[in-house]
MARSETI-217099 format. One record per residue: x, y, z of N, C-alpha, C in turn; residue number from 1. Coordinates in Angstrom, 2 decimals, always signed. Example, Ala and Ser with C-alpha at 12.3 -4.5 7.8 and 13.67 -1.06 7.14 Angstrom:
2
PT    n.xx    n.yy    n.zz   ca.xx   ca.yy   ca.zz    c.xx    c.yy    c.zz   n
PT  +13.19   -5.69   +7.80  +12.30   -4.50   +7.80  +13.20   -3.30   +7.80   1
PT  +12.85   -2.25   +7.08  +13.67   -1.06   +7.14  +12.90   +0.03   +7.87   2
//
This chain:
124
PT    n.xx    n.yy    n.zz   ca.xx   ca.yy   ca.zz    c.xx    c.yy    c.zz   n
PT   +0.74   -1.04   +0.17   -0.13   +0.12   +0.09   +0.68   +1.12   -0.22   1
PT   +1.95   +1.27   +1.01   +2.67   +2.57   +0.89   +3.87   +1.78   +0.23   2
PT   +4.71   +3.32   -0.17   +5.97   +2.87   -0.78   +6.91   +1.86   +0.40   3
PT   +7.97   +1.33   -0.20   +8.85   +0.77   +0.68  +10.15   +1.71   +1.02   4
PT  +10.95   +1.49   +2.26  +12.21   +2.31   +2.57  +13.10   +2.72   +1.12   5
PT  +13.30   +2.24   +0.48  +14.23   +2.62   -0.41  +13.68   +3.20   -1.92   6
PT  +12.25   +3.15   -2.00  +11.54   +3.82   -3.16  +11.60   +5.23   -2.99   7
PT  +11.49   +5.86   -3.89  +11.49   +7.51   -3.95  +10.24   +7.98   -3.19   8
PT  +10.18   +9.18   -2.75   +9.05   +9.84   -2.03   +8.09  +10.41   -3.21   9
PT   +6.90   +9.80   -2.76   +5.68  +10.35   -3.56   +5.77  +11.90   -3.77  10
PT   +5.26  +12.01   -5.19   +5.04  +13.41   -5.43   +3.83  +13.95   -4.94  11
PT   +4.18  +15.24   -4.64   +2.93  +15.81   -3.71   +1.61  +15.93   -4.51  12
PT   +1.43  +15.68   -5.70   +0.30  +15.29   -6.26   -0.64  +13.85   -5.81  13
PT   +0.47  +12.88   -5.93   +0.42  +11.35   -5.29   -0.04  +11.53   -3.87  14
PT   +0.58  +12.32   -3.07   +0.25  +12.18   -1.66   -1.05  +12.78   -1.22  15
PT   -1.20  +13.70   -2.12   -2.71  +14.62   -1.98   -3.84  +13.66   -2.51  16
PT   -3.41  +12.62   -3.29   -4.64  +11.49   -3.72   -4.75  +10.59   -2.30  17
PT   -3.83  +10.06   -1.80   -3.57   +9.15   -0.92   -4.26   +9.79   +0.26  18
PT   -3.73  +11.24   +0.52   -5.12  +11.89   +1.59   -5.91  +11.48   +1.39  19
PT   -6.71  +12.16   +0.46   -7.88  +12.25   -0.21   -8.95  +10.94   +0.11  20
PT   -7.89   +9.63   -0.32   -8.30   +8.48   +0.00   -8.84   +8.01   +1.14  21
PT   -7.99   +8.51   +1.99   -7.83   +8.26   +3.62   -9.13   +9.26   +4.06  22
PT   -9.23  +10.43   +3.72  -10.23  +11.44   +3.95  -11.58  +10.36   +3.79  23
PT  -11.49  +10.11   +2.70  -12.66   +9.37   +1.91  -13.16   +8.11   +2.83  24
PT  -12.31   +7.41   +2.91  -12.54   +6.30   +3.89  -13.04   +6.58   +5.43  25
PT  -12.30   +7.57   +6.00  -12.84   +8.05   +7.14  -14.19   +8.78   +7.02  26
PT  -14.53   +9.38   +5.91  -15.87   +9.92   +6.00  -16.96   +8.52   +5.62  27
PT  -16.38   +7.93   +5.14  -17.50   +6.62   +4.87  -17.81   +5.83   +6.41  28
PT  -16.50   +5.75   +7.34  -17.06   +5.26   +8.51  -17.83   +6.22   +9.64  29
PT  -17.57   +7.30   +9.16  -18.78   +8.40   +9.58  -19.88   +8.25   +9.34  30
PT  -20.24   +8.08   +8.19  -21.53   +8.05   +7.61  -21.95   +6.84   +8.27  31
PT  -21.30   +5.54   +8.08  -21.75   +4.48   +8.66  -22.35   +4.24  +10.26  32
PT  -21.34   +5.00  +10.89  -21.52   +5.06  +12.28  -22.67   +5.95  +12.67  33
PT  -23.00   +7.03  +12.12  -23.93   +7.58  +12.23  -25.31   +7.26  +12.09  34
PT  -25.65   +6.56  +10.71  -26.71   +5.97  +10.22  -26.27   +4.78  +11.27  35
PT  -25.99   +4.08  +11.47  -25.98   +3.09  +12.70  -26.63   +3.55  +13.94  36
PT  -26.20   +4.32  +14.67  -26.33   +5.20  +15.73  -27.72   +5.76  +15.82  37
PT  -27.95   +6.58  +14.62  -29.14   +7.08  +14.53  -30.22   +6.16  +14.62  38
PT  -30.20   +5.16  +13.56  -31.17   +4.09  +13.59  -31.37   +3.26  +14.95  39
PT  -30.47   +2.92  +15.50  -30.30   +2.13  +17.20  -31.01   +3.14  +18.09  40
PT  -30.82   +4.55  +17.91  -31.48   +5.52  +19.14  -32.79   +5.47  +18.60  41
PT  -33.08   +5.77  +17.29  -34.76   +5.74  +17.11  -35.35   +4.71  +17.22  42
PT  -34.74   +3.38  +17.13  -35.57   +2.08  +17.15  -35.53   +1.46  +18.92  43
PT  -34.40   +1.95  +19.51  -34.04   +1.34  +20.99  -34.82   +2.27  +21.96  44
PT  -34.08   +3.26  +21.54  -34.45   +4.57  +22.44  -35.54   +5.38  +22.41  45
PT  -36.47   +4.77  +21.12  -37.74   +5.50  +21.19  -37.37   +7.16  +20.91  46
PT  -36.51   +7.56  +20.32  -36.44   +8.96  +20.03  -36.81   +9.43  +18.61  47
PT  -37.02  +10.72  +18.39  -37.32  +11.13  +17.08  -36.06  +11.29  +16.27  48
PT  -36.02  +10.97  +15.37  -34.92  +10.90  +14.14  -33.93  +11.80  +14.33  49
PT  -34.52  +13.16  +14.57  -33.02  +14.30  +14.56  -32.64  +14.14  +16.03  50
PT  -33.48  +13.64  +16.93  -32.63  +13.63  +18.29  -31.60  +12.56  +18.31  51
PT  -32.25  +11.03  +17.57  -31.55  +10.13  +17.20  -30.03  +10.06  +16.86  52
PT  -30.22  +11.34  +15.83  -29.06  +11.56  +14.96  -27.62  +12.67  +15.85  53
PT  -28.73  +13.55  +16.80  -27.84  +14.34  +17.67  -27.00  +13.59  +18.82  54
PT  -28.01  +12.63  +19.21  -27.24  +11.61  +20.42  -26.54  +10.65  +19.59  55
PT  -26.19  +10.20  +18.48  -25.24   +9.68  +17.84  -24.30  +10.01  +17.51  56
PT  -24.37  +11.66  +16.99  -23.13  +12.74  +17.11  -22.54  +12.78  +18.07  57
PT  -23.12  +12.99  +19.18  -22.59  +13.37  +20.26  -21.68  +12.20  +20.65  58
PT  -22.43  +11.10  +20.90  -21.43   +9.76  +21.45  -20.36   +9.61  +20.31  59
PT  -20.54   +9.69  +18.99  -19.31   +9.10  +18.36  -18.13  +10.57  +18.45  60
PT  -18.53  +11.62  +18.86  -17.41  +12.57  +18.87  -16.63  +12.80  +20.15  61
PT  -17.15  +11.67  +21.45  -17.06  +11.91  +22.70  -17.79  +12.76  +23.73  62
PT  -18.86  +13.47  +23.43  -19.30  +14.88  +23.97  -20.28  +13.94  +24.97  63
PT  -20.73  +12.83  +24.61  -21.69  +12.09  +26.07  -23.11  +12.34  +25.52  64
PT  -23.94  +11.48  +25.69  -25.58  +11.52  +25.26  -26.32  +13.10  +25.82  65
PT  -26.93  +13.09  +24.97  -28.22  +14.43  +25.40  -29.33  +14.07  +25.85  66
PT  -30.08  +12.94  +25.34  -31.45  +12.09  +26.07  -30.85  +10.91  +26.78  67
PT  -31.43  +10.94  +28.16  -31.08   +9.65  +28.62  -32.17   +8.51  +28.16  68
PT  -31.56   +7.44  +28.24  -32.41   +6.27  +27.77  -33.31   +5.68  +29.27  69
PT  -34.10   +5.37  +28.67  -35.01   +4.82  +30.00  -35.53   +3.54  +29.89  70
PT  -35.61   +2.85  +28.56  -36.03   +1.38  +28.34  -34.64   +0.48  +28.44  71
PT  -34.61   -0.94  +28.86  -33.67   -1.63  +29.03  -33.18   -1.70  +27.72  72
PT  -33.82   -2.04  +26.39  -33.28   -1.99  +25.11  -32.24   -0.79  +25.16  73
PT  -32.88   +0.54  +24.98  -32.12   +1.62  +24.86  -30.99   +1.52  +25.43  74
PT  -31.06   +1.40  +26.65  -29.81   +1.40  +27.56  -28.56   +0.39  +27.10  75
PT  -29.07   -0.73  +26.50  -27.73   -1.56  +26.32  -27.51   -1.02  +24.85  76
PT  -28.31   -0.80  +24.12  -27.87   -0.07  +22.78  -27.02   +1.18  +22.88  77
PT  -27.28   +1.77  +23.78  -26.25   +3.33  +24.36  -25.05   +2.65  +24.63  78
PT  -24.95   +2.00  +25.37  -23.85   +1.00  +25.91  -22.70   +0.54  +25.14  79
PT  -23.53   -0.36  +24.08  -22.60   -0.93  +22.86  -22.32   +0.33  +22.03  80
PT  -23.01   +1.33  +21.55  -22.68   +2.04  +20.58  -21.62   +2.95  +21.23  81
PT  -21.67   +3.37  +22.38  -20.34   +4.22  +23.06  -19.12   +3.26  +22.79  82
PT  -19.42   +1.97  +23.07  -17.79   +1.24  +23.11  -17.45   +1.14  +21.70  83
PT  -18.57   +1.07  +20.80  -18.30   +0.81  +19.37  -17.53   +2.12  +18.82  84
PT  -18.11   +3.35  +19.33  -17.86   +4.90  +18.92  -16.25   +5.27  +19.40  85
PT  -15.84   +4.35  +20.41  -14.48   +4.44  +20.75  -13.63   +4.08  +19.72  86
PT  -13.96   +2.86  +19.56  -13.12   +2.09  +18.51  -13.35   +2.53  +17.00  87
PT  -14.31   +3.07  +16.76  -14.65   +3.93  +15.50  -13.72   +5.11  +15.35  88
PT  -13.38   +5.72  +16.57  -12.97   +6.99  +16.55  -11.55   +6.77  +16.43  89
PT  -10.91   +5.89  +17.18   -9.75   +5.23  +16.91   -9.09   +5.01  +15.61  90
PT  -10.23   +4.10  +14.85   -9.63   +3.81  +13.40  -10.07   +4.89  +12.66  91
PT  -10.73   +5.90  +12.73  -10.75   +7.02  +11.91   -9.25   +7.58  +12.02  92
PT   -9.06   +8.10  +13.04   -7.67   +8.79  +13.31   -6.70   +8.10  +12.92  93
PT   -6.65   +6.70  +12.80   -5.46   +5.98  +12.40   -5.26   +5.96  +10.68  94
PT   -6.80   +5.66  +10.25   -6.77   +5.70   +8.53   -6.27   +7.10   +8.29  95
PT   -6.87   +8.69   +9.02   -6.47   +9.84   +8.50   -4.83  +10.03   +8.87  96
PT   -4.30   +9.48   +9.91   -2.83   +9.70  +10.21   -1.93   +9.01   +9.47  97
PT   -2.31   +7.75   +8.91   -1.22   +7.04   +8.67   -0.63   +7.45   +7.51  98
PT   -1.08   +8.10   +6.31   -0.48   +8.47   +5.18   +0.67   +9.82   +5.70  99
PT   +0.37  +10.43   +6.61   +0.93  +11.78   +7.20   +2.14  +11.01   +7.84 100
PT   +1.91  +10.14   +8.99   +3.19   +9.44   +9.60   +4.00   +8.82   +8.55 101
PT   +3.74   +8.38   +7.85   +4.46   +7.15   +6.52   +5.27   +8.48   +5.88 102
PT   +4.51   +9.45   +5.53   +5.39  +10.13   +4.59   +6.53  +10.79   +5.54 103
PT   +6.20  +11.05   +6.95   +7.42  +11.91   +7.88   +8.35  +10.79   +7.96 104
PT   +8.02   +9.51   +8.17   +9.01   +8.55   +8.54   +9.69   +8.00   +7.10 105
PT   +9.29   +7.86   +6.25   +9.95   +7.76   +4.78  +10.76   +8.73   +4.57 106
PT  +10.48  +10.05   +4.43  +11.34  +11.39   +4.51  +12.58  +11.18   +5.47 107
PT  +12.60  +10.82   +6.38  +13.40  +10.64   +7.55  +14.48   +9.40   +7.16 108
PT  +13.90   +8.58   +6.88  +14.55   +7.29   +6.42  +15.27   +7.56   +5.04 109
PT  +14.84   +8.39   +4.12  +15.35   +8.54   +2.89  +16.75   +9.42   +3.31 110
PT  +16.43  +10.31   +3.98  +17.61  +11.14   +4.65  +18.42  +10.60   +5.30 111
PT  +18.25   +9.64   +6.48  +19.21   +8.85   +6.63  +20.18   +7.88   +5.68 112
PT  +19.43   +7.25   +4.96  +20.13   +6.33   +3.79  +21.15   +7.49   +2.87 113
PT  +20.56   +8.82   +2.52  +21.80   +9.76   +1.95  +22.81  +10.11   +2.93 114
PT  +22.54  +10.14   +4.10  +23.88  +10.61   +4.93  +24.49   +9.32   +5.18 115
PT  +24.24   +7.97   +5.03  +24.69   +6.73   +5.32  +25.71   +6.55   +3.91 116
PT  +25.05   +6.79   +2.82  +25.67   +6.67   +1.59  +26.80   +7.46   +1.40 117
PT  +26.62   +9.02   +1.73  +27.83   +9.82   +1.65  +28.72   +9.76   +2.46 118
PT  +28.49   +9.09   +3.74  +29.58   +8.61   +4.62  +30.21   +7.26   +4.23 119
PT  +29.73   +6.47   +3.16  +30.28   +5.62   +2.79  +31.46   +5.78   +1.88 120
PT  +31.07   +6.99   +1.11  +31.74   +7.54   -0.17  +32.82   +8.58   +0.37 121
PT  +33.02   +8.83   +1.40  +33.84   +9.73   +2.54  +33.92  +10.80   +1.81 122
PT  +32.11  +11.38   +1.77  +31.99  +12.70   +1.32  +31.56  +13.58   +2.23 123
PT  +31.20  +12.82   +3.43  +30.99  +13.83   +4.67  +31.90  +14.03   +5.67 124
//
């Protein structure tokens, strides 16, 4: 998926495409998570759709619930959705940051390789 240690650094255009793909994958995770959360809060928590979306968004972003769940099914759903949301958030951050961290490390390794090559030739 990413270039190897001794391969050339991606061009800025190719890197921008890689970032756009990562953003699109993260956006899909958000849309899926909000859809699942909204449906769950609507069905199990008996909330109106807009309130269900608000609760799903607030839980997904780590802010906490807005409406208290009164039914057993609503409380169970809210518990499992909160656990899922933590994992989804970490996954989204990993998908978004992976290309940036990889480029940083790849640049570092290329510079390190150039320094080692120059030292071997006695240029340094």
